N, C-alpha and C positions, 0 to 999 in steps of 0.2 A: 319438764313441767309444761312447756308450750305444746309439746306433742300430746300430752295427756289432756290439756284443755281443748285442743283442736278435735281430738277423737271424741271427747265428751260432748262437744257441740254437735258433731255429726250424729252421735248416738241419740241425743235429745231430738234432733230433727226427724229421726226415724220414727219416733213415737210421741212427738211433741203434743198432740191433742190430749193424750192421756197424762202427760207429765205437767204441762203448762196450761192446758186448756180447760181444766176443771172437769175432766172426764176420767174414766178408768179404763185400764187395758184388760180386755177379756172378751170371749165369744159368747158370753152368757145370754145374749139376745136370742140365741138358738133355742133356748128353753121355751120361748113363746110360740114355737112352732110344734110343740108336743104337749099333749094333755098332761096335767090339768091347766098349765099356765097359758095354753092357747086360748082359753076362754077370756083372758084379760089382756090379750095382745094389743098394744097400741095401734091405732089405725094407720099411723105413719110408718109402721114397720112392715115393709112389703116382703122382705126376704132376709135370711140370716146374713150377718156380716161376713162370716166365713164358715162354711159348713165342714171344713176339714179340721177344725180345731176343737172337735167335740171331746177329745181326750182331756183337754184342759177343764172343761165344765163338768165332765163326768167323773174324772179321777183326781187330777192334780189339785184343783181349787177346793173341792169339798173335803178331800183328805187333809189338805194343808190347813184349812179352816178348823177342822176337827182337832188336828194336832196342836194348833195354836191355842185352842181353848184348854186342852189338857196341860200343855206346858205352863200356861198362865195360872192354872189351878195348883201348880206345884208338883205335878206328876210327869212321868216320862210317857210319851205316846207309843207304848209298846204294843198294845192290843186294841183294835178298833171293833167294838161290839155292834156297830151300826150297820155293817155290811156282811153278806153271807151269813153264816152262823157265828160270826166273829172272825177276825182276820188279823194275822201278825203284821201289823202296819209297819213296824220298825224293820222287819225283815224284807218286806216287799220292795223297798227302796224306790218306789215310783215317784215319791215326792222328795227324796233325798233329805231326810229330816235332819241330818247332821252336817250337811254342806254349809259352809260359812255364810253364803249369801241367803240361804233359807232362814237363817236366824233373824234376818230383818223382818220376816213375817211374824215372828214371835214378839218382837219389840215394838214395831210400828203399827199404825192402822193398816188393816189387811190390804185394801186395794192400792193405796199409794205404795205399799211395800212391793206388790206384784210389779208395778211399773218400774220401780227403782231396781229391782232384781234384773229385769230385762236390760235396762240401760247399763248396769254394771257388768253384766255378762259380755255385752258387745265391747265395752271398754277393756275388760280383761283380755279378750281375744285380740283386740287391736294392740294393746301394750305388749302382749306376749310376742306377737308377730314383729313388732318394731324391735324389741330386744333381740329376738332371734336373728333378724336380718342384720342388725348392727354387729352382732357377734360373727356373722358370716362375712363381714367386711364391706357391706353395702353402705353407700353414703346416706345422708339424712333424707334427701328427697326419695331415693329408691326405697329405703326402709319405710318411709311414711306411705308411699304408694301401696306397698305390700300390706301394711297394717290396715289401711282403709279398705283395700280390696277384700281381705279375708273377713274382717269383722262385719262388713256390710254385704258379703256374698249371699246369694239367695239361699243356698242350702243351709247356711248358718242361721240366717234370719228366720227362715221358715220354722225351725225347730226351737225357737227361743223360749217358748212356754213349756217345753218338754225337758226332762232331765238329760237328754242327749247333750244339750249345749253346755251343761255343767262340765262335761268332759271335753267337748269340742273346744271350748275356750282355753283349755289347759294344754292342748296338743303343742302349740308353739312354745309354751313354757317348758314342756317336757323335753323337746328337742334342744332348746337353748340350754337347759340344765345339763344335758348329756354333753353338749359342746363345752360347757364350762368345766366339767370334770375332766374331759379329755385333754384340754389345753392347760389348765392350771394345776390339776392333779392334787388338789387339797382335800383334806378330810372335811373341811367346812363346806366345800362345794358339793361333796357327796351328800351332806345334810340337806342342801337345797334340792337336789334331785329326789331324795327320799320324801321331802315335804310335798313336792309336786305329785309323786306317785301316790302318796296318801290322800291328797285332795282329789285325785282322779277317782280313787275308790269311794270316797265319800260322796262323789257326784251322783251316785245312785243309778247308774245304768251300766251293768257289767258288759253288755255287748259293745258299747262305745269305748269302754276302757280296753277291751280286747283289741278293737281296731286301732286305738291309739298306741297300744303296746306293740302291735306289728310294725307301725311306722317307726316307733322309738327303737325297736330292736334293729331294724335295717340301718337307721342312722348311726346307732352305736357301732355297728360293724364297720361302716365307712370311716368313722372317726378313729376307731382302733387301728384300722389299716394304715393310717397316716402317722401313727406313733413309730418313731424310728428304732428304738432299741427294745430288746426283749424284756429287760427289767422294767422299763417304763410302761411297756404294754401290760405286763402282769400287774403293775400297780394300778393302772387305769381300770383294768378288768375287775380287780378286787374292789376298788372303790365303787364301781357301778353295781357290781353284784351285791355288795353290802348295802348300798343305797336302796336297791330294789327290795331286799329282805326287810330292811327297816321300814320302808314305805308300806309294804304289805302288812307288817306288824301294826303300823299306825292305822291301817284300815281294817284291822281285825274286828272292830266293833260293828262293822256292817257286813264283813265277809262271813263271819261265823253265823249270825242269824240268817243270812241269805242261804248259806249251805244247809241249815236246818230246814228252811222252807223248801229248798230244792229237793231234799230227801223225801218230802211229802208230795211232790208234784209228779203227775204222770208224764210230763214232758217239760223241757226247759226252753224251747225255741221262743224267742221274744219277738220275732218278726217272720213274715212269710215271704215266699218267693225265692227264686234263685237267680237274682240279677234282673236288670231291666231290658226290655226289647231294644234292639239297636237303634230304632227310630228315636229313642229318647236322647240320643246324642245331639239331636237338633236343639235341645234345651240349652246347650252351651252357647248358642248364638241367637236362638229365637225362643226365649223362655216361656212366653205366653202365647205360643203358636196355637195351642189347643184350648185356650181360655184360662181363666183364673178362678180359684174357689171363692174369692171375695168379690165376684161379679155375679149379677143375676143370670148371665149367660156363661155356662161352663160346658166343656166337653172333656171327657176323660183322657183322650189321647192314648198313648201306649200304656200309661198307668196314671195313678193320681199325681197331682201337681207336686205334692210334698216329697214324694219318693223319687221323682225323676229330675227335678230342676236344680242344676248346679251352674248358675250363671255368675260370672265374676266381672262382667262389664266388657264392652267392646274394646276400649283402649287397653285394658289390662291383658286381654287375650291376644291382641295384636303384639304387644310388647313381649309377652311370654314366648310367643313363637319366634318373633324377630331376634330375641336374645339367644336363641339356640344356635345362631350363626357363630357365636363366640363362646360356646359352652366348653370351657377349658378346666374349670375347677371340679374336684371330686364332689364338692358339696352341691354345685348346680346339677351335675350329672345325677346325683342321688335324687334330687327332686324331679328330674326328668323320669328316672326309673320309677319313683313313687307315683307319678302321674300315670304312666303307662300301666303299672301294676294295678292301681286303683280302678282304672277304666276297664281293664281285663276282668277284674273281680266283679265290678258292678254291672257290666253289660253281659247279657246272656249270650253265650256262645255254646251251642249244644254239647259238644264233646268236652271242651275245656271247662265249662261250668260244672259238668258232672264230675270231672276229676277234682275240682276245687271243693265241691260239696262233700266228696268222699274223704277229705282230710279231717283229722281230729278237730273237733269243736266247730269247724266251718259249717256243718249242717245245722248248727243252732243259731247261726248269725244270718240276719237279713243282709245279703251281699251288697245290695244297692246302697247300704249305709256307708260303704267305702267312698261314696261321692264326696264326703267331707274332706277326704284326703286329696281329691281332685281339686276342690276349692283352695285348700292350703297350698298345694303344689303350684297351681297357676298363679296364686298371689305372690309367692316367693319368686317364681320364675319371671313374673312381671317386674318385680324389683330388680332382678338380675338384668332383664332386658333394658330397663331405663339406665341402670348403671353402665352397661356396655355401650349404650348409645352415647353417653357422656365421655367414655374413655376411648372410644374407637377413633380411627382416622377417618378422613373424608370419604374414601372409597367404601369403607366398611359401613359408615352411616348410611350411605346411599343404598347399599344392598339390604341393610336392615329395614330401611323405609320401604323398599320394594316388597320385602316379605310381609311387612305390616299391611301394605295395600292388598296383597294377595289374600290375606286373612279377611280383610274387610269385604272382599268380593265373594267369599265362600257362600254366604246365604243366597246369592243370586242363582246358585245352582238349584235352589228350591223352586225358582220360577220356571225351570225347564219342565217341571211336572205339575206345578200348581199355578194357576193364573191368579192375579190379584183381584180384588173386588171390582165390579163393573165401573168403568170410568177411571181406572188407574188406581194409584195409591190413595189412601184415605187422608182425611184432613189431619192437621197437626195435633188436634186435640185428642186423637186416638193413640198417640204415641204412648201415653201412660193412661190407659182407660180408667183406672181406678182413681185418678186425680181429676180428670176433666170431663169425663163422660163414660158411657158404658157401651161396649161393643154388643151387638144384638144378633149377629149372624156369624157363621163359620168363616165366610169369605172376608167379612170385615175384620174379624179377629186375626186371621192369618195375615191380611194386608197390613194391619196395624203393627203386628209383631215385626214384619219386614221393614216397615217404615221407621220404627224406633231404632232398629239396628243400623239401617243406612244413615239415619240422622246422626247418631252418636259415633259411628265409625268414621263417617266423612269429617265430622268436626274433629275427631281424634287424629285423623291423618293430617288435618290442617295444623293442629297443635304440635304434632311430631315434626312436621316440616319446619315450623317456626323454631322449634327447639334445635333442630339440626342446623339451620342457617345461623342461629345465634351462637351456637358452640363453634361452628366453622369460622365465624368472623371474630370470635373472641370477645363478644359483647356480653359482659357478665350480668348487667342489669336486665337485659332482654332475656338472657338464659334463666335468671331467677323468675322472671314473669312467666316464661314458658313452662318452667317446672311447676309453678303454682297452678297454672292452667291445667297441667297434666293431672295433678292430684285432684283438683277441683272437678274436672270433667269426670274422672273415675268415680268420685263420690256422688256427683249429680246423677250419673247413669244408674247407679245402684239404688240411690234414694228414690228416684222416680219410679223404679220398678217395685221396690219392696215397701215403700211407704203405704200404709193402709192394709197391708196383709194381716197385721194384728190389729183388730178393730178397737177403736176408742169409743166406748158407749157410756151412757149416763149411769149414775149410781143406781137409779131406780131399775134400770134394765139389768145391771150386774147382780143385784140382790133383790129379786122380786118378792113382794109380800106373799105369804101363804094364801092360797085360795080357800074358800069355805070347806071343800072336801079335805084338804090337807089339815086344816084346823080340827075338823071333826075326827079324822083318822088318828091324829095325835092324842085326842082326848079319849078315844075308844080303845087305843092300842094296849094300855096297861103294861104288863110285863111281857106280852106276846110280840108278834111281828106283823108288819104291814106289807102287802104286796100289790103292785099294780100290774095289770095284764097288758100284754103286747107292748106297745110303745108308751103306755100310760106310766108316767113317773119313771124317767130314764134311770137305770141302775146307778147307785151311789148318790143321786141327787136328793133322795129322801132324807139322807143324813143332815142336809142343810136345814130341814124342818123338824128335826128331832124324831124321825121315824126310824125304827129298827127293821131293816129289810132282810129277807132270807136269800136274796140274790145280790149280785155285785158286779164290779168290773175290776179285775186285778190280775196281775201276773207275778210269779207263776201261780197256776191254779192248784188248789188242794185236791189230791186224788180222792180222798174219802168223800168230800163234799160233792165232787163231780159225779162220782159213781152213783151216789144216791139220787142226786138231782136229775141226772140224765136217765137213770134207771126208772124213774117215776114219770118220765115224759117231758122233763125240762129240756131246754136247748142251750147251746153255747158252751164255750170253753173259758175264755177270759171275760166274756160279757154274757152273763146268764139271763135267760128270758123264760117266760111261761105263757103259753097261749090257752085261752079258756076252753077250747074245744078238744084239747088233749084228753084221751080216754082216762088217764089216771091223774088228771089235774087235781081232782078233789082229794085224792089220797096224798098227793104231794103237799097240798096245803095243810092237811092234818098232821103229817109226819114232821113237817118243819115248824109246827107251832104257829101257823099264820092265823091270827084271830080277826084281822081286818083286811078286806079286799077292796080294791079301787078299780073301777072300769070307766070308760068313757060313756057318754049318754047313749051311744048306739050299740054297746056291747053288754053281755050278760055274764055273770059269774057261772061257774059250773053248777049244774043242777044236781044237788045232793041234799039229803036230809041234814038239817042243822045250819044250812047256809041261807040266810034271809037278808033282804035289803032293809037297811035301817035309815037311809037318807038318799035323797036325789037333789043335786044342786045343778046349777048351770054348767059347772065344770066337770060333772061326772056323777057316778053313783057309788054308794058305800054299802058294803055287805059285812055282816058279822058271821063268823064261822064258829058255831058252837061245838063242832066235832074236833076242833084242833086240839092236839095234845097240849097240856099245860107246859109252859117253858121249863118248869121244875116240878117233878112229881115223885112220889114214893111208890115203889113196887115191892110187894112182899112175895111175889112169884116172878121167876125169870127163866129164860131159856139159854143155857150155855151154848156157845158156838165153837166148833173145833178149829176154825180158821176164819180169816177175814172173808174169803169167798163164801163160805157157808153162812156167815153172818149177813152178808149183803143179800144172798138169796132168800134167807128167812125173813129179812126185813121187807124186801120187795113183795113177798108173798103174804104179808100180814096186814090186815086192816088196822087202822089207828086204835080201835078198841082193844085189839089183841096186843099191840105194842104197849098200850097203857097198862093192861093187867099183867103182862109177861114180856117185858122188853128182851131183846136179843143182846146178850152180853158176851164179850170176848175176854178170855183170860181169867175166868172165874172157876175153872175146873169143869171137867166133863161129867156127865151123868144125866139121869132123867130130869125132865123139867120139874121145878119146884111147884107143888100144888098151890093154887090160890086159895085165899080165905073165902068163905062163903059171903055173899052179900056184895055191896058196892066196894070198889077199890078205895083204899084209904087215900086221903089227899092232904094230910097234915104237913104241908110244906109252904112256908111263907118267906118272902125276900125281906131281909133286913138291910142289905147293902147290895146295890147293883151298879157298880162303877166300871170303868174301862178295864182295869186289870185285877179287880177284886169282886167276887160275888159271894155274899154270905147268906145262909139259909137257916131258918129254924125248922126243925123236923120233929114231928110227934109220931113215932113208929109203934104200932101195936105189937109187932114182932120183928125179928131180924129181916132186913130187906136192903134194897138199893135205892139211893136217891139218883134219879136221872135228870140231868140238866141238858136241855136242848141247845147247847152251845158247842161250837166246833171242838172236836177232840184234836189236841195238838200237843206235841212235846213242849215242855217248859211250864205247863200248868202243874201246880201241886195242890194238894188238898189236905185239910185237917178235919178231924171229927173230935169236937171238944178239946181242941188244942193238940191232939195226937195225929201224927202223920198217917195218911190213908192213901191207898192205891187207887188211881183213876183208871177205870176200864173203858174201852170203847163200847158205846151203847148204840144200838140201832144203826150201825155202820159209821155214822158221822159224829156222834155226840158223846157225852161223858156220863159216867156213873160211879158212885162211891158207895161202898157198903156201910151200913149203920146197924148197930144192935137195937133191940127193943128199948123203947123209952124216948125221952126228950133229949135232943142233941142240937149242937150248933155245927153246921158244916160250912167251911170256908174254902173257896177256890181262889188261888192267887197265881198270877202270871209273872214270873221272874226267872227265866231260864238260867241255869248254872253256866251254860256255855256262854251266854251273853255277859254274865258277871266276869268270867275269866277273860273274855275278849276285851271288855271295857278296861280292865286292869292292864292288859297287854298294850292296848292302844294308848292309854294314858302314859305309861312308861315310855313307849316309843316316841310320842310327841315331846315328852320332856327331853329325851336324848336328841331329837331333831333340833329342838330349841337350843340346847347346849352346843350342838355342832354348828348349826347354820346361823344363829342369831347372835349369840354371845360374843364370838370372835369379831364379828363386824361391829358390834357395839363398842368393844374395846379399841378397835382401830380408829373409830370416829371420835373417841373421847379426847377432848382437847388436852394437850400436854401443858403442864404448868412449869414455868421456869424456876429453877432452884433459886432460893434467896441468896442475895449477895453476902459473901463472907464478911463478918465484922472484924476489922483489923484489931489485932491483939494489942492490949495496952502495954506501953513500954514500961 
């Protein structure tokens, strides 16, 4: 309990202005540096708090806010109609909608929930590391040092607002559960391992789960090698395998929808690059050498700050290296191997990296994400180092202290090629530039990074010397003080570096009021879509203001959508854009049913008949597109396509008027085009329901035809015509069409994939089994036993 309280206090210190200071945790002030909100930017706001956290404001926060509203209305957030032409939000996993911590955003006020989720993630990581280290035989102080180091390490803190850390927080629990099964060999412990595996899958980031799985597999091999008899080894192996199968079954509710989405994606890579340049190793000792993204002065360095920085603190690094002098257990050697392997994978070495990328699945993974294993390995090794320092003899302690001093001097090698700022090292206030000031030049930034290392490493050496002397002299109280200073200094180092990375902003900055153009666009949108050109209205942000966008930001991307979007001159893969001077921009607007266009005051919409400006405000201009295809329309003439390639070619070659009168349909049978009726095309289609996972239309058809709905074609949608099942055909490459006979009809589209229903049943049963295996036996063991009543003496 005391450990949990201490870790909670440190986690609150990390983000205290957002938790205790009446502010909220988020980078949304970045919105004020893009149109249309730039027109109402507060004069006091000179630069974004952190320009690297745009994924949170573009993807995680708006998607989670949308899902929160859907859940509170009594529905499941399966399909998001606000982005792209509709998006399988449940399958995308970017917001981890079923992860237990995410549930807080459904039940609590949104922004306090975001802060609480961040705090609980760090607490979960710290407690897991504590438990793992205690299971490995480390003492209280050593385990606490490792817990503080990992939960506050830079690579973990940097990704706190991303789904990555849903999984990162569980890696120590995963290793601890493997150790539990290998030592006690109980079925109930296999249930614990299955629960952790299932939670990792619910974490919503398959790439991170894969990285965690590699570490877990290596640790399982090490623990299996320590089992003495073949029979026991078979039992442990069966328990672990069963736990993994049960855990995967418990995560089927997210795995199956993700597999459905992956089948529609042109590629599955979730990150780019094949490792970091070797210069990024300097981040282990000089994390802010090239600047920080939460400072007005930033330099990119070998890569961006979030991808390269894996700093665990000066004292922790010194202890991790010093502890290698007495690395005798297989467990410690495993973490040494994990550290080396993670560094080899994350750092680009031409021949070696090429070989790694050629392995199955590895080409889909951003290799630098293995840096989280570097952070965990160094944290655990630091715990081992502290424990060895306490257990060693006098001579060994001296050698370990010498090794720590050597590590402290490593950054001085940087001085052989880089001179500090003129006049020597910088003032003390630049040790943590984000707390006490801002570096303004490269020389000052580099010197400040060196100064902070030297400060914390020299103080750390002093603390280790004090600890060594107190242990040598057998002075227990002084040893306790030195241990407290060791943990405190490690925490102070990481808090000083990481505090402020996740900005605490005002509620008004986190949820800006809509500008006049946004209000007008919402009123003019109708059932159609709204699009902003260039950087006007960042993708996904429009959903905050009730706008239905034809573009978005999401992974994996849908192949049909991208083929049509990019074929008509749009750009992007996971973050789609459209520039007004693109030759086919007007056709793209028409084909995707864009009825409202937004531009800045200095830009113009594409010049095309039917596009006219309807308003001009201080935050931009608004255009109406009269040529846009209706989002739902009836066509009594159509063109069958023999293949998807033929359908795409015909769609790209057809103006909107041609797609309106004769859409390109797949799977309707080959033959000559169906002739159109004379006169204007019929338009007897009206919306009666337009919800997230249900769209209902009333149709008045003069003869047999097809109702075309400009929403994304995707497996899992079903349709009925007057209550009878109907087949959905791909229309115009990316959209949907349903055949209707002549007359008046009700057409209803619903999204509830059968695969998801089956997966949900499987996951429910699996979690029930996990509960029965892992929880019920422990509840029985903790139930107090009642003494039997005393026997009543028999009457004589």
